[in-house]
N, C-alpha and C positions, 0 to 999 in steps of 0.2 A: 873519459870513462866516471869522472866524479859528473859529469854534466850530464851522462846518460841517468845515470842512479837518481840526481837530484829528480831528472823530467819523470823516470818514475814513479817518485816519491810523490811528487807533485800532482799528479795522472790519479795514483789509487786512492790519495785521499779526497779526491773531487767525486762528485756522485751527483745525478740527473737527477735522480730520486727529494722529491720535496721533503725538507725537515719537517718531523712531525707537529703538529698545533702549537704556537708559542713559542717555537723554535728559530723564529726567522733571526737573518744573521745582523748582529748589529744593536739584537732587542735586549736589554736588559735591564733593568730597574732597582735601584740602591734608594736606601733613604738619603734623605736631601738635608738634615740636621745641620753638615756642618763636618769640620776634617776630624773634629773629637766627638764626631756621633759614635757613642757607643750603641747603636738599637744595631740588630742582623737581621731586619725584613731585608730581602730577595723576591724577586719575580719577574714573571718573561712579560709582566703587563702591569700599565701605567696602576697608581692605587696612591694610597695610603700605610706608610709603618707604621712598626710599632710606637711611636712615640706622637703618632698624630700628624705628623708632618706629611709632604708630597713626595713621591716617590720620584726619583729623575732617572730619567735615560744615560747610561753609558754603552762605551763600544767594549764586548769581553774580548779578549787577547789574546789568552791563554788561560788552559788547567792547567791548575798544579795540583796531584791528590783529590779532597774535595775542595778546593779554593778554588776560585775563579781571579784572576787578573782582568782590573777593567781600566779603561782608558776613560775618565772625566769631564770627557770631551762631547758625549753625546752619540745617542742611538746610531748616526749617518756621519758617522767618523768613519774615515780610511786609513787611520795611525796605528803604526806599527808601534811598539818597545823602541826607545831612544838607544842606540848600538852604544851610544856612551854615555848614557844617564840611565841606570836601566828601574831608579824611580822613574822615570817619565815616559811619556810616550812620547811617537813625533814630533807630534803640535807641541810640547813643549808641559800641558796639563800632567798630574800628577799621576798617576797609578797606584788604582784602589785595590787591596787585597781584601777579599767577602769569600766566609767559609758559606758552602753549598747547607753543612749539615744542619740539620735540623729546617732546613726551607722544603722539605716534600718536592723539589724538582727533580729531576733529570739529565746528566749529560757524558756524553762524550767519555771515557776513559780510554780513548788511546792515546794521551798524552801531548805536551806542548802545547802549540796552534796548528795541526794538523787539522785538528774537526773542531772547532770553539762552539760546540753544539746543547744546547739549554733548551728543557722543555718542562714543561706543569704535566707531561703524560710519558708516559712510556713507549717507547718504537726503535730507531734506529738513527746512528748517527748519521750525518753527510758520507762520512766512506764505510758504511753499508753494518758496522758492528751497532749489538744493544747497548742505548743509553742506560747509564748505570743509576740507581737513586741514591739521592746524597746521604748519607745513615745518617 
């Protein structure tokens, strides 16, 4: 019964509808000025952050409220959070928590890892719900 319920949940969060512009899976860019970085720039396209450094690609893992947890191993990463160490992703790299507030981006607010959809335009999540604008 549990396997059936998990299968239903997985299917319900999968969509054949393409994500909105800028919301391709695995594409999120954060400031690359280091671990002590105070910059809050987050984008769905490469560019520069507020301090002038290049944005670096990260792999979004999970949305919590209006923040995203991301693995710093790059956009093509297929990691999941490490089950033994919640501060790291499966590849051993640290997880960064980044506030989406004030970014102007939209995100899926369905919770957890169901739909880690982040976009620069309004639209629908991969699961079909409306994207929510970060406050």
